[in-house]
Backbone as a chain_set.jsonl record, in Angstrom:
{"seq": "MDSALYNRDILRLATSLVAGHRLTNPGGTAEVRSPLCGSRIQADVTTDADGILCALALRANACALGQASAAILTQNAVGTAMTEITKLRDGVAQALQGAGDMPSCWPELALLAAATDYPSRHAAILLPYDAILSAAAQAKEKV", "coords": {"N": [[-30.461, -4.599, -14.852], [-27.344, -2.808, -15.623], [-25.975, -3.22, -18.574], [-23.642, -1.86, -19.655], [-21.985, -1.132, -16.818], [-22.498, -3.246, -15.581], [-20.388, -5.542, -17.093], [-19.463, -8.077, -18.764], [-16.688, -8.79, -18.097], [-16.46, -7.223, -15.453], [-18.184, -9.001, -14.091], [-16.958, -11.584, -13.647], [-14.42, -10.798, -12.642], [-16.125, -10.166, -10.484], [-16.81, -12.45, -9.105], [-14.766, -13.881, -9.204], [-13.357, -13.828, -6.491], [-12.409, -15.37, -3.322], [-14.526, -17.145, -1.599], [-15.206, -16.275, 2.129], [-12.014, -16.181, 3.068], [-9.343, -15.743, 4.861], [-6.429, -14.879, 6.672], [-4.254, -17.082, 8.286], [-2.593, -15.735, 10.175], [-3.257, -12.614, 10.557], [-1.608, -9.54, 10.652], [-2.988, -7.109, 10.563], [-6.896, -6.635, 11.108], [-9.717, -5.551, 9.743], [-12.997, -4.298, 9.211], [-14.886, -2.454, 7.086], [-17.924, -0.371, 6.526], [-20.209, 0.642, 3.201], [-22.456, 3.503, 4.251], [-23.77, 4.417, 2.232], [-25.227, 2.238, 0.275], [-24.61, -0.008, 2.027], [-22.566, -1.541, 1.589], [-20.091, -4.53, 2.344], [-17.162, -4.918, 3.395], [-14.209, -7.043, 4.765], [-11.203, -7.166, 5.679], [-8.067, -8.771, 6.358], [-4.473, -8.258, 7.198], [-1.279, -8.712, 6.245], [2.089, -6.659, 6.917], [5.269, -5.552, 6.147], [8.276, -4.177, 8.128], [8.719, -2.136, 6.142], [6.449, -1.137, 5.408], [5.52, -2.791, 3.679], [3.181, -4.725, 1.835], [2.568, -7.473, 2.608], [1.053, -10.083, 2.301], [-2.53, -10.39, 1.934], [-5.808, -10.952, 2.283], [-9.502, -10.794, 0.982], [-12.676, -10.25, 2.198], [-15.903, -10.208, 1.078], [-18.901, -8.296, 0.798], [-20.692, -6.933, -1.339], [-21.873, -5.417, -3.493], [-21.278, -6.04, -7.173], [-19.385, -4.793, -8.162], [-17.716, -3.717, -6.181], [-16.877, -6.357, -5.313], [-15.541, -6.633, -7.857], [-13.536, -4.657, -7.584], [-12.37, -5.5, -5.286], [-10.969, -7.677, -6.295], [-9.486, -7.236, -7.549], [-7.621, -5.611, -6.143], [-6.692, -7.969, -4.482], [-5.712, -9.652, -6.305], [-3.459, -8.453, -7.143], [-2.372, -6.613, -5.224], [-0.378, -7.399, -3.3], [3.171, -7.06, -2.383], [2.941, -4.579, -2.627], [3.556, -0.865, -1.229], [2.367, 0.504, 1.558], [2.027, 3.194, 0.746], [1.841, 3.377, -1.506], [-1.068, 2.079, -2.138], [-2.377, 3.794, -0.576], [-2.162, 6.371, -2.704], [-3.374, 5.034, -4.79], [-6.005, 4.653, -4.405], [-6.54, 7.132, -3.814], [-5.91, 7.715, -6.947], [-8.159, 6.474, -8.087], [-10.127, 7.278, -7.371], [-10.609, 10.059, -7.999], [-10.545, 9.418, -10.655], [-12.827, 8.005, -10.796], [-14.697, 10.204, -10.191], [-14.102, 11.896, -12.695], [-12.329, 13.747, -12.585], [-9.796, 13.131, -13.836], [-7.528, 9.976, -14.892], [-7.904, 6.692, -15.239], [-5.128, 4.563, -12.947], [-3.003, 3.486, -14.054], [-1.454, 1.567, -13.752], [-2.181, -1.864, -12.839], [-3.791, -3.205, -15.349], [-6.276, -3.761, -15.049], [-8.116, -2.799, -13.493], [-8.918, -0.27, -15.472], [-11.623, -1.035, -16.092], [-13.341, 0.006, -13.918], [-13.836, 2.005, -14.723], [-16.115, 2.679, -16.068], [-18.146, 3.16, -13.965], [-18.038, 5.784, -13.589], [-20.277, 7.451, -14.021], [-22.14, 6.825, -12.486], [-22.445, 7.597, -9.464], [-23.383, 6.845, -7.099], [-22.293, 3.901, -6.815], [-19.451, 4.684, -6.316], [-18.375, 4.578, -3.841], [-18.771, 1.714, -3.039], [-16.711, 0.547, -4.639], [-14.383, 2.039, -3.647], [-13.806, 0.974, -1.267], [-12.798, -2.109, -0.903], [-9.934, -0.775, -0.848], [-10.116, 1.262, 1.344], [-10.595, -0.926, 3.56], [-7.94, -2.134, 3.042], [-6.269, -0.351, 4.189], [-7.256, 0.41, 6.657], [-6.916, -1.885, 8.128], [-4.284, -2.147, 7.828], [-3.147, 0.244, 9.22], [-4.07, -0.721, 11.937], [-2.273, -2.449, 11.987], [0.165, -1.622, 12.022], [0.122, -0.287, 14.649], [-0.249, -2.185, 16.004], [2.753, -2.826, 16.308]], "CA": [[-29.275, -4.383, -14.871], [-27.058, -1.712, -16.879], [-24.223, -4.314, -18.639], [-22.089, -1.075, -19.507], [-21.529, -1.462, -16.237], [-21.784, -5.055, -14.962], [-20.197, -6.356, -18.068], [-18.792, -10.122, -18.49], [-15.26, -9.131, -17.03], [-17.433, -7.269, -14.362], [-18.553, -10.14, -13.138], [-15.651, -12.11, -13.635], [-13.543, -10.314, -11.124], [-16.31, -10.339, -8.994], [-16.605, -14.197, -9.314], [-13.219, -14.627, -8.827], [-12.903, -13.922, -5.323], [-12.534, -16.747, -2.771], [-15.278, -16.56, -0.366], [-14.629, -16.951, 3.431], [-10.933, -16.448, 2.61], [-8.475, -15.36, 5.973], [-5.117, -14.939, 7.062], [-4.233, -17.347, 9.412], [-1.801, -14.815, 11.651], [-2.901, -11.502, 10.297], [-1.111, -8.455, 11.212], [-4.327, -6.468, 11.03], [-7.931, -6.968, 10.711], [-10.818, -4.301, 9.79], [-14.402, -4.246, 8.549], [-15.106, -1.285, 6.432], [-18.981, -0.311, 5.443], [-20.847, 1.901, 3.33], [-23.066, 3.339, 4.279], [-24.761, 4.721, 1.136], [-24.841, 1.262, -0.457], [-24.511, -1.012, 2.302], [-21.687, -3.085, 1.302], [-18.979, -4.738, 3.404], [-15.822, -5.371, 3.18], [-13.502, -7.244, 5.743], [-9.535, -7.352, 5.194], [-7.056, -9.224, 6.831], [-3.661, -7.944, 5.838], [0.141, -8.549, 6.999], [2.885, -6.018, 5.991], [6.694, -5.418, 6.558], [8.575, -2.94, 8.703], [8.857, -1.28, 5.637], [5.26, -0.95, 4.835], [5.156, -3.44, 2.251], [2.09, -5.613, 2.457], [2.739, -8.641, 2.282], [-0.501, -11.021, 2.622], [-3.587, -10.092, 1.844], [-7.542, -11.746, 2.296], [-10.491, -9.627, 1.161], [-13.758, -10.117, 1.959], [-16.792, -8.712, 0.228], [-20.876, -8.274, 1.291], [-21.238, -6.028, -2.025], [-22.152, -5.035, -5.264], [-20.345, -6.799, -8.456], [-18.512, -3.617, -8.813], [-17.278, -3.941, -4.812], [-16.478, -7.366, -5.207], [-14.557, -7.04, -8.615], [-12.543, -3.742, -6.749], [-11.76, -5.951, -3.869], [-10.469, -8.564, -6.441], [-8.622, -6.58, -8.244], [-6.866, -5.802, -5.071], [-6.346, -9.634, -4.211], [-4.556, -10.425, -7.712], [-2.299, -7.081, -7.382], [-1.576, -5.542, -4.196], [0.391, -7.979, -2.038], [4.252, -6.41, -2.872], [2.463, -2.993, -3.304], [4.273, -0.272, -0.476], [0.95, 0.724, 1.924], [1.452, 4.609, 0.172], [1.034, 3.196, -2.961], [-1.973, 2.041, -2.034], [-3.065, 5.262, -0.554], [-2.17, 7.072, -3.86], [-4.008, 4.462, -5.958], [-7.056, 4.785, -3.734], [-6.711, 8.492, -4.565], [-6.658, 8.473, -8.23], [-9.494, 6.116, -8.877], [-11.413, 8.164, -6.918], [-10.386, 11.058, -8.84], [-10.884, 8.853, -11.846], [-14.458, 7.877, -10.631], [-14.848, 11.61, -10.142], [-13.884, 12.764, -13.842], [-10.689, 14.683, -12.803], [-8.105, 12.01, -14.149], [-7.938, 8.841, -15.907], [-7.865, 5.337, -13.924], [-4.54, 4.603, -12.696], [-2.837, 2.194, -15.453], [-0.4, 0.186, -13.312], [-3.165, -2.3, -12.736], [-4.879, -3.207, -16.202], [-8.092, -4.213, -14.702], [-8.53, -1.068, -13.377], [-9.576, 0.422, -16.313], [-12.839, -1.798, -16.204], [-14.077, 0.541, -13.393], [-14.205, 3.552, -15.061], [-17.377, 2.671, -16.724], [-18.854, 3.537, -12.819], [-17.901, 7.108, -13.743], [-21.384, 8.33, -14.41], [-22.539, 6.279, -11.279], [-21.764, 7.873, -8.277], [-23.684, 5.878, -5.943], [-21.52, 2.92, -7.182], [-18.188, 4.465, -6.429], [-17.973, 3.95, -2.652], [-18.321, 0.133, -3.058], [-15.458, 0.497, -5.538], [-13.145, 2.472, -2.756], [-14.817, 0.179, -0.105], [-11.428, -2.353, -0.513], [-8.706, 0.051, -0.806], [-10.312, 1.333, 2.439], [-10.376, -2.311, 4.527], [-6.665, -3.013, 3.221], [-5.172, 0.733, 4.733], [-7.434, 0.407, 8.064], [-6.118, -2.874, 8.501], [-2.533, -1.958, 8.112], [-3.513, 1.102, 9.977], [-4.067, -1.202, 13.017], [-1.229, -3.566, 12.525], [1.144, -0.655, 12.595], [-0.575, -0.023, 15.828], [0.637, -3.226, 16.826], [3.825, -2.95, 16.123]], "C": [[-28.265, -3.722, -15.893], [-25.578, -2.67, -17.413], [-23.471, -3.202, -19.278], [-21.333, -1.167, -18.689], [-21.696, -2.712, -15.573], [-21.822, -5.852, -16.411], [-19.445, -7.531, -17.681], [-17.843, -9.837, -17.563], [-15.537, -8.651, -16.133], [-17.025, -8.057, -13.313], [-17.34, -11.214, -13.185], [-14.533, -11.959, -12.829], [-14.537, -10.585, -9.946], [-17.009, -11.464, -8.501], [-15.638, -14.695, -9.155], [-12.675, -14.391, -7.162], [-13.67, -14.779, -4.388], [-13.284, -16.569, -1.336], [-14.485, -17.329, 1.303], [-13.239, -16.824, 3.784], [-10.146, -15.581, 4.001], [-7.137, -15.659, 5.835], [-4.674, -15.462, 8.278], [-3.54, -16.633, 10.583], [-1.979, -13.518, 11.169], [-2.676, -10.168, 11.12], [-1.976, -7.339, 11.752], [-5.215, -6.701, 10.368], [-8.768, -5.801, 10.405], [-11.998, -4.547, 8.67], [-14.403, -2.654, 8.097], [-16.69, -1.172, 5.658], [-19.104, 0.894, 4.618], [-22.135, 1.945, 3.543], [-24.699, 4.316, 3.369], [-25.304, 3.737, 0.534], [-25.247, -0.062, 0.693], [-23.759, -1.965, 2.324], [-21.128, -2.806, 2.157], [-17.938, -5.202, 3.184], [-14.666, -5.983, 4.275], [-12.046, -7.502, 5.071], [-9.099, -7.807, 6.48], [-5.649, -8.984, 5.842], [-2.226, -8.211, 7.068], [1.29, -7.581, 6.056], [4.33, -6.048, 6.806], [7.104, -4.019, 7.813], [8.925, -2.061, 7.765], [7.638, -0.813, 4.862], [4.753, -1.422, 3.557], [4.098, -4.26, 2.864], [2.542, -7.068, 1.533], [2.236, -10.269, 2.13], [-1.648, -10.457, 2.705], [-4.942, -11.095, 1.628], [-8.352, -10.798, 2.412], [-11.919, -10.564, 1.364], [-15.084, -9.634, 1.799], [-18.171, -9.605, 0.452], [-20.767, -7.186, 0.016], [-21.545, -6.335, -3.244], [-21.29, -5.972, -5.887], [-19.415, -5.415, -8.239], [-17.709, -3.48, -7.407], [-16.416, -4.911, -4.94], [-15.276, -7.41, -6.398], [-13.445, -5.635, -8.082], [-11.722, -4.94, -6.326], [-10.725, -7.316, -5.04], [-9.484, -8.207, -7.385], [-7.431, -6.05, -7.613], [-6.215, -7.182, -5.225], [-5.603, -10.141, -5.158], [-3.253, -9.362, -7.646], [-1.686, -6.878, -6.551], [-0.549, -6.381, -3.502], [2.085, -7.135, -3.127], [4.498, -5.142, -2.924], [3.275, -1.922, -1.471], [2.552, 0.605, -0.245], [0.789, 2.525, 1.548], [1.813, 4.83, -0.732], [-0.39, 2.562, -3.354], [-3.176, 3.182, -2.083], [-3.032, 5.628, -1.758], [-3.168, 6.149, -4.549], [-5.322, 4.642, -5.599], [-7.528, 6.349, -4.004], [-7.125, 9.001, -5.395], [-7.101, 7.228, -8.708], [-10.15, 6.602, -8.059], [-11.275, 9.363, -7.308], [-11.078, 10.718, -10.577], [-12.008, 8.868, -12.163], [-15.469, 9.407, -10.801], [-15.2, 12.668, -11.617], [-12.606, 13.356, -13.523], [-9.306, 14.087, -12.748], [-8.541, 10.914, -15.007], [-7.745, 7.873, -14.686], [-6.614, 5.621, -13.836], [-3.766, 3.355, -13.73], [-1.876, 1.199, -14.834], [-0.927, -1.517, -12.895], [-3.992, -2.436, -14.352], [-6.639, -2.958, -16.531], [-8.819, -2.962, -14.316], [-9.461, -0.507, -13.953], [-11.224, -0.306, -16.929], [-13.62, -1.161, -15.367], [-14.439, 1.775, -13.894], [-15.858, 3.617, -15.629], [-18.664, 3.282, -15.729], [-18.377, 5.025, -12.909], [-19.103, 7.7, -13.388], [-22.773, 7.712, -13.022], [-22.179, 6.795, -9.917], [-22.021, 7.383, -6.814], [-23.027, 4.756, -5.768], [-19.909, 3.483, -6.374], [-17.609, 4.46, -4.932], [-17.882, 2.345, -2.521], [-16.973, -0.023, -4.053], [-14.25, 1.031, -4.823], [-13.409, 1.773, -1.465], [-13.404, -0.675, 0.066], [-10.553, -1.781, -0.321], [-8.935, 0.417, 0.702], [-10.111, 0.309, 3.55], [-9.661, -2.185, 4.464], [-6.261, -1.838, 4.173], [-5.781, 1.005, 6.153], [-6.857, -0.362, 8.506], [-4.962, -2.932, 8.42], [-2.377, -1.089, 9.275], [-3.182, 0.367, 11.636], [-2.829, -2.666, 13.162], [0.028, -2.402, 12.51], [0.899, -0.717, 14.001], [0.359, -0.677, 16.993], [1.839, -3.659, 16.947], [4.684, -1.859, 17.463]], "O": [[-28.365, -4.115, -17.055], [-24.498, -2.769, -16.831], [-22.345, -3.617, -19.552], [-20.14, -1.286, -18.967], [-20.719, -3.121, -14.945], [-22.75, -6.528, -16.853], [-18.955, -7.851, -16.598], [-17.865, -10.329, -16.435], [-15.044, -9.318, -15.223], [-16.25, -8.056, -12.356], [-16.992, -11.436, -12.025], [-13.817, -12.867, -12.407], [-14.22, -11.019, -8.839], [-17.753, -11.39, -7.524], [-15.5, -15.903, -8.959], [-11.59, -14.837, -6.79], [-14.88, -15.003, -4.381], [-12.848, -16.056, -0.305], [-13.728, -18.269, 1.541], [-12.996, -17.335, 4.878], [-10.625, -14.448, 4.043], [-6.687, -16.507, 5.065], [-4.605, -14.748, 9.279], [-3.825, -16.864, 11.758], [-0.915, -12.901, 11.215], [-3.395, -9.795, 12.047], [-1.895, -6.773, 12.842], [-5.032, -6.988, 9.185], [-8.343, -4.825, 11.024], [-11.833, -4.917, 7.508], [-13.915, -1.778, 8.811], [-16.871, -1.656, 4.541], [-18.516, 1.944, 4.876], [-22.941, 1.051, 3.286], [-25.851, 4.634, 3.662], [-26.267, 4.216, -0.066], [-26.021, -0.959, 0.361], [-23.976, -3.051, 2.86], [-21.126, -1.763, 2.811], [-17.99, -6.257, 2.551], [-14.081, -5.005, 4.739], [-11.928, -8.033, 3.967], [-9.574, -7.398, 7.54], [-5.474, -9.213, 4.645], [-2.195, -7.982, 8.278], [1.398, -7.675, 4.834], [4.439, -6.514, 7.94], [6.326, -3.149, 8.205], [9.483, -1.058, 8.209], [7.754, -0.183, 3.811], [4.006, -0.924, 2.715], [4.022, -4.501, 4.069], [2.723, -7.426, 0.369], [2.888, -11.291, 1.914], [-1.831, -9.897, 3.786], [-4.926, -11.955, 0.748], [-8.355, -10.003, 3.351], [-12.116, -11.538, 0.636], [-15.4, -8.612, 2.409], [-18.463, -10.798, 0.372], [-20.745, -6.102, 0.6], [-21.456, -7.394, -3.865], [-20.576, -6.694, -5.191], [-18.266, -5.856, -8.23], [-16.665, -2.898, -7.703], [-15.226, -4.657, -4.759], [-14.228, -8.014, -6.17], [-12.284, -5.906, -8.389], [-10.669, -5.311, -6.845], [-9.766, -7.844, -4.477], [-8.732, -9.021, -7.92], [-6.363, -5.966, -8.22], [-5.312, -7.416, -6.029], [-4.831, -11.066, -4.905], [-2.164, -9.641, -8.147], [-0.461, -6.86, -6.677], [0.33, -5.648, -3.048], [2.01, -6.777, -4.302], [5.557, -4.549, -3.129], [3.435, -2.712, -0.54], [1.811, 1.088, -1.101], [-0.208, 3.156, 1.896], [2.151, 5.938, -1.149], [-0.826, 2.5, -4.504], [-4.135, 3.461, -2.802], [-4.062, 5.228, -2.3], [-4.061, 6.867, -4.998], [-6.027, 4.835, -6.59], [-8.666, 6.681, -4.336], [-7.938, 9.92, -5.49], [-6.54, 6.782, -9.709], [-11.249, 6.049, -8.105], [-12.162, 10.014, -6.757], [-11.752, 11.406, -11.344], [-12.495, 9.357, -13.182], [-16.559, 9.579, -11.346], [-15.975, 13.615, -11.76], [-11.788, 13.394, -14.442], [-8.272, 14.291, -12.113], [-9.576, 10.859, -15.672], [-7.506, 8.168, -13.515], [-6.302, 6.685, -14.372], [-4.378, 2.309, -13.948], [-1.571, 0.141, -15.384], [-0.045, -2.344, -12.664], [-4.91, -1.626, -14.48], [-7.496, -2.515, -17.296], [-9.807, -2.375, -14.758], [-10.551, -0.203, -13.469], [-11.757, -0.049, -18.009], [-14.804, -1.399, -15.606], [-15.334, 2.479, -13.425], [-16.589, 4.602, -15.526], [-19.734, 3.718, -16.154], [-18.416, 5.465, -11.76], [-19.077, 8.489, -12.444], [-23.91, 8.134, -12.814], [-21.417, 6.049, -9.302], [-21.328, 7.433, -5.798], [-23.012, 4.356, -4.604], [-19.245, 2.586, -5.855], [-16.39, 4.34, -4.808], [-16.947, 1.816, -1.921], [-16.32, -1.057, -3.908], [-13.142, 0.646, -5.196], [-13.004, 2.417, -0.497], [-12.682, -0.27, 0.977], [-9.995, -2.216, 0.686], [-8.074, -0.019, 1.465], [-9.439, 0.686, 4.509], [-9.281, -1.884, 5.595], [-5.802, -2.316, 5.211], [-5.113, 1.698, 6.92], [-6.079, -0.005, 9.391], [-4.421, -3.879, 8.993], [-1.67, -1.422, 10.226], [-2.294, 0.779, 12.383], [-2.64, -3.499, 14.048], [0.918, -2.679, 13.314], [1.746, -1.396, 14.581], [1.055, -0.359, 17.958], [2.124, -4.688, 17.56], [5.912, -1.793, 17.51]]}, "num_chains": 1, "name": "protein.A"}
């Protein structure tokens, strides 16, 4: 295990997810998988008419980086517009590719920058964003 990549802070975040957490009556639910690493993230979301994330539950069967990314979203994303979640996902993807700085709106995102040199881990980090966006799209279709 690479200690620069899987450091104490990443592992702390990864273990902070509540196993099996579900929303009682989600507006949308989605599961996404990474064919590259086999990680799987399930998301339940509730959004309001303005596209603001009102409630979120994420379940992760992923590496520590995917779990840490999911934990960062779980701790910070409620109250955020889905358009902003899309921008954050794109910003994280660009930062991981070395094409910009990691978004600074949530300080914990800086911990994921260590994965820049590990392209095989990028998909796991982005998977929670994809799950939320997919679940929100499903919720929007129901309206």
